[in-house]
N, C-alpha and C positions, 0 to 999 in steps of 0.2 A: 624662634617657632613664628614671632608675629608677622616676619617679615616674610618668610615662607606664605604664610597663609595670603597676604597681602597681594604679593607677584600673583598664586592662583586665582585672587580674585581678578586682578589687573585683566589676566589671559583670558578670562571668562567673558568679562565686557570687551575685550578687544573681540572676542568669536562672537559676541552678538552684533556686535557693529558690522562686522563684515556683511551681513544677510536684512540692514536693513533698508537699501536703496537698492531697486532695481537697474538703478544708472550704475551702480559701482562693480566692480569685478567679484565675487564670491570667494573667499580666501579659506584655502585650505592649509592651514599650519602645519606642519610635520618638520621634521627634524633630522638633516642631514650628519646631524655631528656623529661619529662612531657608526657611521655607516660601514665602511669597509668593515669594523669588526664584526658589526652586525650580521653582515652578508656572511662571513669568514663562519660565525659561529652557526648560522641556520644553512647554511651550504655547503659545511665542509667537515660532517661526520668524523671523518677521520683522524680530523687533528685535535688538539689536546685541550682546545678551547671550549668544547662541548659538542654535541649529538643535531641530529637533525627534529627538528621544531613538530611536534607531533600534534596536530590541531586538536585532537580527539581525547587528549588527556587534558585534567585541570592544572590548575598552576601549581596545585599543591604535589601533584604527582611529575611535574619538570618546573624547574627553577628557570627564569633569565636568566643570564650572567650578570652581575652588578659591574658595570660599567659607568663610572661618574660623569661618562661625557656624552651617555646615551640617554637624554631626556624623556619624556611623553610625548605626547602628540603635541607640541607646542610652537615656538616662533620663529624660527629660521627659515621657514618656505612658503611660499606662495603658490598654490594652485590656480591659474588664475582660470583655467579651462579644462574640458574634458582630455582624457588621453586615449589611443587604443590599450584595451586590456588584451583581448583576444583578437588575432587575427586568422581570419579562412585563407588559404593560398594552397592551391594545385590540390585541393582535397584533403588536407593535413589545417589542423587546427594550432597555431601559435601563438604562445604567452610572451608577450614584450615587457621586457626585462625594465624598462623605466617603469611600467606601470605596477612591476612587483617589486620595485626598490621603495615605492610610496607605500603601498600597504606594509611593509615591512617595517616600518619605522612609525606606524601608526598604534598605540599600545591602548588605547582605546577602545571600549566596547564601540561595535559598529550595528547600524541598521541598514541593511541592504535594501534596496529598493529595485527592482527590474524589471522591465518593462516589454511586449514582446506582441507581435501581430502585423498583420498586411502592410508590405510595403505600402507608400506615400497614405498613411493613414493618421497623421498628425502626432506619431510618439514622443517625436525631439520635441516638441513642444512645450506638451507637456512635464517631459522630463527638466526643460528648463526652468518653466516656470516655479518646478519645486527646486531647481539651485537657486532661484530669488532673479533671475534674470532671462532676459530678453533672445539673448546670443549666445551658444557655448555648444552644444551639439548641433549637427547641421541637421538645419531644415530646408529638405530639398523643396524645389517650385515645379518640377519637370516629372514625367512618366519614370522618368528613372532616379532607381532606388539610391540614396546619399549613403545612410549609415552603412559600413561594413563591418563583420563581427561582430564584438561586444567592445562597444567603448565604456570607460570610466572616469565619474568626476566626483572627488570627495569634498564634500561641504561640511562645516560643524554643524552642528544639528541644532538647528531654529528653537526647539522646545525642551531639548534635552542637555542642558549642559555637560562638557565631559563625557559626550558621546560625535560619533562622527556618521556622517549622513553620507552612502554610497550610493551612487545612481548609476545602474548600468543601463544603457541605450540600446536594443540590440538590432542586428540588421534585420530588416522587414522579409518575410513568409510572403513567398508565392512569387517574387521577382523573375519574369521572364527571360531575363538575361543570366541565372545563373547557369552554369555547365551541371553541376552536380546538383540536383533536389535533396541530397539525403543532408546537407549544409543545413537546413530551414530546422529539422529535427535535432541537429547537433547543438545549435542555438539555442532553441527552445528548452533543450532539457538542461544545457548548463544554467539558464537563467533559473531555472525551477530551484535548482539544486545549490547555487550560492544564493538567492535571495532569503529575507526574510518575508518580503511584500511581494507580490507576482501581481504586477499591472499586465491584465490581457485587453489589449485594445482593438476592438472589432468596429465594421460600419453599420449604423444605422439599425439594427436588430438583433435578438439571439438569435441562430438558426442550427440546424442539423448539424450544417458543415464546420461550423465552430465547436460545438461539443463537441464533435468527434473527432476533430483535431486536438483538441485539449485532450481528451478521455487517451488518445492515441500516444501520445506525447506522455501523459501522465503515468500509463502503463510501463512506459519504456524508461522512463526515469527512477520509478521504483526499482525495474528489472537492474538496472545499473547500481542503483545505491543497494541492493542486496548483494550485489558483485565487490563494489567498492569501497565500501564503508570500513576501512580497517579496523582491527581488535574491538568490533562489536559485534556481540550477538543480540540482536533484535527480533524479539518474537511479539511483545506485547504489542498490539494493536496500536494504543496512544505511543507509544514508542515510536512507532513505523511513522503515524501523521506527523509527528516532531519532525521529521526530515525536511516535511512539506511547507512550503511559506503561505503565509494569508494572501485570497485570492482577492481582486481589487477588478471587476470587471469595469471596463468604461465603453461605453459605445457612443460613439460619432455621428453627429449630422443624424440624430433620434429624429423619427418624423411619424411614428407612432401615438397612437394616446396611450399612456398610463389608465387603462381603464378596464374590468372584465366584466362581464354582464351588466352593463350598467354602472356599475362600482368603481370608483378610483382607486389607485394602487400608488403604492409608492415603487420607485427603482427596486430597492431589495425582493419587494413583492414578487415583481415583475420576473425578476432572476430566480427566486423559489420557485414558482410557478413554470417557469421554462425548466428548471430541474425535476419537476414530479414525477414520479413513476406511473404506469399504467397498470389496472388489475389484469392477470392472465398470466397464462403460461404458454399462448401458441408464441411460435418463432418470430412472428412480426414483432409480438409484443417483447418478447426478451429482447432483439435487438434494439427496440428504442428503449429498453431498460437498463440494458449493460452501461452503456457510458455515462448517464446520468448517477447511476448506484455510484461510480467509480469517482467521479468528480465529486459527490455528495464524500462518499470515506476518506479521500485524500486534503480535501478541504473542506472542513467543517468550518471553518471560519469564515464568511463569502461578505463583499460589498460590489455594490453597483451602483453607477455614475452616469446618467444619461446629460449629454450635450447637445445643445442647438447648433445649429452650422453657425460659424463666430461670424461671417459677413458677406456681404452680398458682393464684396469684392473679390478678385482672385485670392485664390492660399497664398499664390506665392508671395502676397505682400504682408502675409499676417505677423512676420518678425518684426515690423517695420511700423504697424501700425500702434495706435496707442490704443489705451483701452475703452476709452469714451467715443472710437472708432469702429469698437465691436458690439455685438449684439448686449444687451444688457444681461439678457440670462445666461450666455455663454459666460462672460466675466464673472456672474454670482455662481455658477455653474465650477468655475477652474478652481475658484476660492475655496467652494466649500469642499472638493478635492483634496487640494495643498493643504488645508485643516487636516482634514481625516487622516491623509497620509501622515503628515509633522505627530500629531497626537496618537494615534492607533496602531502606525507599525513598532514592531518589537524588535528589541535585538537578535540579530539571528544568533540561534542558539543550536547546540546539539543536544542529541539523548544525554540526560542524566546532569541536563542545565548548565552545561556549559558553554558560557557567553564568549562569541567569535571575537577575537580583534584582528589587528591590519595582519600580521604574520599569521592566523590561524586561517582567516580567508586568505591569503596568499599559498599556504599549502591547500587549502581545497580545491583551489584554481588549478593547480599542479598537477593535483590526486585527479579529476577527473577529464580534464584534458587528455593528461596520460594514458588513463582508459579509453576515452573515444578514441584516441589515435591508435589503441594497438587494436580494436577492433570488439571492445567488451558492449558496444552500445548497438543492438541490430538495425539495418536500415529499414526504414520506415516501408521497404516493398515485401517485406519479410515480417511487418508487427502484424499485419492480421494473421499469419500464420501462426507466429508466436504463441501471440494472446489468443487463438483458437484452441492450441495443445496445451497451454494451462490453464484456461478456464474451461475446456469440457473435460480435462484430467481431473480438476478439482470437482465437477459436479459429477464426476463417475463417483470418487470417493465419499461425497456427500449421500448419493443415493445409496451406495453400499451400509453406507453409515446408519442410514434411516430404516434401512430389512433389517440391518443385525438390531437395532434396537426395538421395531417392532415382534421381531420373534421373538426376543428376550421377554417382551412384556405379554405379548400371546400363549407364546407356548411352554407347557410342561411335560417334560420327557419322562415315560413315554407316553405318547398318546392311545385310545384307545384302541384307533383304526389308523391303516396307513392315508386313505382317503380325509382323516379331518386334519394328517398334519400337512396333505398336500393343498386343502381348501386353506390354510392359515399362510402357505407360503406361497402360492398365488395371489393373496389379497394384498401381503406384504411387498409382495414384488409390482403386483400394479403401482403402488404407493409410492416404491422405490424408483419407478421409470418416470411418475408425474414428477419425485424431485429432481429427477437427472433434466426433463424437458424443459422447466421450469429455471433452471441455473445452465444450461448449455448455452452454447455460442456458436452459431454458425456450421453446426453438425452436419452441412447438405448432403453426404453421401451415408449419413448414419451410422460412421464406420465406429464411434465413440459410444453408440447406442448398442451396437452387435458386440463392442466388447464386455458393456454393464450386463447384456443379456447372459454372454458367455459366463461371466463372473457367478450371475446371481443360479446359472443352470451347475455350475459347480456347488455352491450354497446348497440349491435344493439336496444333491447326491450326497454331501458331506452330513446333512441334517437326517435325512433319510437311515445314514448309516450309524446316526448317533443313537437315533430312535430305535435302532433292533438291537444295539448292545445297549440301552435302559430296561429294554423289555427283558432280552435276555436275561443280564443283571437282575432285575426285579423279579421274575421267573425264577429262578434260580433260589433266589433267596427265600421267598416263597416255599417251592419244595422243599427246601431243607429244614423251614419252619414247621411244614407242616408234616411231611413224612419222616423226619428224623426221631421222634418217639416211637416210631414204628418199628426203624431198626433195633433200637435197644429193647423194644419186646421181642423181637425176632429171636436177636442174641439169647435172649435170658431163657427161652424154651418157649414161652409162653403159648406158641401156635404149634408147640411139637407134643401134640396128644392129640385122642380122637375127638373130632370135632373140631381140628384146630383151624382146618384148611377152608373152611366154610367162615368161621369166623374170623379167618385173615382177609379172603375176599370179601366179607361184609364192611370189615375197617376199611379196607383199601375204598371202596365205594364211597364210605363218610369222608374218607381226608380228601378225594377227587371232589367230592361235591363243596369241598369248605374251600378246595384250592379255586374254584372255580367261581366261586362268591365272592373272592377276593378282588377291588376295584384295581383299575392301573395296571392290569398287567401286561397291557400294550399290546403290539403284531405278533409277538412270539407268544401268544397264550395258547397256540393250538402245540408248541415245541414237544413233542414225544418224548418223554424221559421213563425208559423202559423200568417197571416195577415187575418184574419177572422173581420167579423161585429162584431160578440159578444166576440173574444178572442183573439185580437191581443194587444200584448203586448207591447207597445212602451218605448221610454226610463224612462219615470213615470213608468213604471212597474203596472200600471191601465189598464185594459182591455177598448179598444174601443168596444162602443156600437152600432153597426153598423147590419146591416140585413144579408147579406150572405157571404160567408168564399172562398177565395182563398189562392193557397200555391205559394210560392217562388220555 
């Protein structure tokens, strides 16, 4: 036992030594021993050796086969630099086998940090810093985008022994040389789904365009997540949010003053202020608020870093410059950013607290790339239409639910008059339309508001019908309670004697007066129920045989 413990300590020391000097290559130590058997077990579910690895199940639900020659992420292979994980080619995403083999050998929990943003904005430089290197991920020096697809670099975690830091550098968004712009959306969505921390790298300031882009991609990510997360029934909002990474928003070449109304603010306060919603229910305010509400919902944990311009020299020389040749503020800002990522980034975790290891991350990559290639992710051109359908349908349902709630609170059937009921309906209808207006999105042709109005009209007819039925039932019960004894008296011959007719008329007038004095008879109070000498139907439903007729 002591020998094994000593080996483990030596491994951890070796891992820590690999990231001490930026002049040394960072080392990712994974084992290729038993790789063929591992691959056979993971990828050939039809064999007797095992079944397909399911990333959504805990290790208690599925056990890795015990092979003495398959150690933990240990000491047989060095990953000296990044390799391509996902390649975009001719409109299809392709997963690289070499990267999958590396992931399949990592049995440690993984902390996955992905970076996304416009091309030529210095994403790769930050990722190289996180890897403890000046060079690694390609840092371009021209207007041409360098990183294509998603590149991966696995390094021992500098702050968490026994964990692997997986860095994902993504193809720059908005490259004018791209043939198919939907590739941007696909790469962005994959970065969100695969990472535990998402670094959103933008230039100069937080503007509406950057907010809208993050919002649209987040909505599409949630759509793909809901379609392609196997064996999970996720309804709770906290479980849905657990699919999404923490958000770190980085602002490069930041030139604004961090202050508002003469008061200094932090970068985090600047981010929160940029994502604040406005008061109001008009269409313009709704359009402004919707993306901010979405980002706040799916990214409850947010952090912001601002970076000054690194140097007055050409950015093409950035990776060759020493720290003392860079702006002191920039060097400090990069150090603070790196420290935050190392100490605050979490293990990639699935709902239910399932920690993601290399094989599980491998399976997630295959699952989501397959889903995107099969067309499960809408193209960005249809994103607004899809969002409009979903948001406005939800707004209609929310308005109807609010109407129903108000009517239950305010209306007691039967109402005394139809006018009273209609006034309550109109008041509830107005509030329901206000709720719809507040929550709708780009209902420019008012088709969803018209749908809501049609449904409210149906509800009005239904409540009026219910009111009539309630009134009829109430009046019938009252008539039977009040005039029931009269039937018994007639049967007993109480009025079959001289002067009995006058007594009967007097009695019926008294009972009619008592009937009209009863409250909440509703709209059917004028219902005429014949009380006549030859055709009065009492509680027994048998006619009373008396000579003359009268009416209520």
